[in-house]
N, C-alpha and C positions, 0 to 999 in steps of 0.2 A: 926461655920458655914463654909463650904468649900469655898475657894476663887475662883475667876473666872478661874484660871488656872486648878483647879481640876474639875470644871464644864465642861470646854472645853474638857479636856481629857476624861471625862465620855461620853460626846456626841459623840466624835470622836470614842471611843471604841465601842459604840452602832452601829455606821455606819460601822465600820470594821467588827463587828460581823455579820451584815446583809449581807455584801458582801461575807464573808466567807461561811455563811450558804447557800446563793444563789449558790455559786460554788460547795458546797458539794451536794446540792440537784439536780443540773443539771449534776452531774457526773464528773465535772472538777477535783474534789478531790474524787476519788473512795475509798471504804472501805479499810483500812490498809495503805493508803497513808499518808506520813508525811506532816505536814504543817510547813514550816520553817519561824520562826519569821522574820528574816532578809530579806528573799525573799519577804514576804508579805509587810513588811514596805517599801521596795524599790519600789515594784509594785504600792502601793497606795500612795507613796510620804509622808509617815509619819514616826514617830519614832517608836521604838519597844514597848514603854510603852502601847500605846492603843491596839496594836496587842496582846500583852501578856494578857491584861485585857479582850479583846474580846474572846481569847481562853479559859480563865477561865470561861467566861459566857457560851460558847458552851460546856464546860466540865460539867457545872451545869445542862445543858439541856440533857446531856447523849449522845451528838453527837460526841465529841472528848474525847480522853484520853491523859493526860499529865503525862509523866514519867520523874523523875529526871535524868538529864544528857542525856536524849534521845529525849526530846521535845514532841511535840504534833502529834498525828496521828488520822485519822478518825476511829471511832469505827466500827467494823463489827458487826452489831446488830444480836443477836441471834433471830431466827424466832419466838420462843415462846415469847420472850420479846416484840417483835414488835406486835404480835397478842394480848398480854395482854394489851398493850397500847390502842388498839382499844376497848377493853372491857371497860376500864376506861373512854375513850372518849365518848362512847355511853352513859354511865351513866351521865357524866357531861353535855353532850349536851341535854339529855332529861330534866334535871333540868333547863338548860338554856332556852330551848324551852318553857317550862311551864311559866317561868318568862317573857319571851319576848312576848308571846301571850297575856298576861294580859296588856301589854303596847303598843301593836301594833297600828300604825296609818296608814292611807291611804298612806302617804308619805313613810313609812317604806316598805309597800308592793310593791310600785312602785320601790324603790331602790333594793329590792330583785329580782324583775322581770327583772330589768336592768342587774343584775349580771348573771341571767339565760340566757339572750340574749348573753352575752359575752361567756358563757359556750357553748351554741349551736354553735356559730361561730367558736370557737376553735375546737369543735368536728368535724364540717363539714370540717374544714381545715386539720384535722388529726394532730393537733398540741398538742401532749400530754403534753409538757412542759407548754404551755400557759394554757391548761386546768387545770393542777394541781394547778397553781397559782390562777385561778378563783375559783376552787373548794375550796381551803383554804379560799379565801376571802368570799365565801358564808357562810361557817360554822362560820367563825369569825364574820360576820355581825349578825348572829342570837345570838351569845354569847354576842356581844356588846349591842344588843337590850334588853338583860336580865336585864341590869342596875346594875348587880352585878360585881363589879370590882375584887373581890377576885376570883370568879368563872372564870372570863376572864383570870386572871393571871395563874391560874392552867391549864386552857385549853391551853394557849400559851406555857406552859412548856412541853406539850405532843405533840402538833401538829407537830413541826419540826421532832420529832422522827417518827411519822406516815408517814410524807411525804418522808422520806428517802427510802421508798419502791420503789420510782421512779428510784433510782440508782441501785436497785437490780433486779427489774423485769420490768423496763421501756420498753424493746423491746417486751414484752408480753402484754403490756397494750392495751386497746381498748377504744379510746376516746369516740366513740359514745355510747358504753355500759356505760361508767362513766357518761356521760351527762344524759342518759336516766334513770339512777339509781336515779337521783335527782328530776325527775318529780313529784313523789308523794309528796315530801317535798313542792314544789312550790304549788301544787294544794291545799293541806291542809292549807297552809298559806293564800291563796286567799279566802278560805272558812271560815277562822278564826276558824278552827277546831282543838282545842288544843289536844284532845285525838287522833285524826287522825294523827296529826303531830308527836306525841310521837310514835305512831306505825310505821310511815314512817321512823323515824330516827332509831329506833330499828331494823327494817327490813333492812335499808340501811347498817348499820354496820354489821349485820349478813351476808349479801351477800358479802360485801367487805372482811370480815374475811375468808369466805369460798373460795373466788376466790384467795385472796392473799396467803392463806395457800397452795393451789394447786400450784400456781406460784413459791412460795419459795421452795417447795418440788422439783419441776422441776429443779430450779437453783442449789439446793444442789446436785441433782443427776448428773447434767451436770458437776459440779465442781469435783465431785468424780470420774467420768469417765475420766476427763482431767488429773487427777494425777495418774491414774492406770498405772502400768508398762505394756508395751506391752507383750502379751503372747509370750512365747518362741516357736520357730518353732519346729515341731516334724518331725522326718524322717519317 
């Protein structure tokens, strides 16, 4: 059995991982940027061991890459890979929704309605960062209500990858559109309509993939134009 020191390191590593993930998702660490163990340890007032463990955890999530002698850097996700993650999330969340609806209580519905209230407030304030956090908490709440811990673990391994789109297309996001996209989910939960919720979730992810695919294409085109050499002048 691991001793108290090992448990303390593990808890600390989880806390460091969450802090780093937060910084990656809000753009503090953009794609391709290095994450220096010593700098993070100094900033957080800890040793390098939990930072190293946290980075391995983020590598397992597909968020960072660790290269021998070069350290860790934030992965630049391939757009196809990101869109594939949404396909898998849709399937997982449909299963989670079916399980959750079979267990749903009035208190659960109230908790979900409260999350929606937070989402609307963030949208009205135009706060995309806050909205993304609430958005994630809504989907996670449904997965938690499924009562299936394995399903929740798998979902949590994909959700951070999905949320990295904030750092890629954040300036093009529309908080009000995002909030409105979740309305059918709330309405079907209120009605205890399992099949309606399944359709709402599938439609939700179809719309997100379509919009995200267009935004990523725009970003790729902008990046390509930025590196094009200027046209030579002609006489």
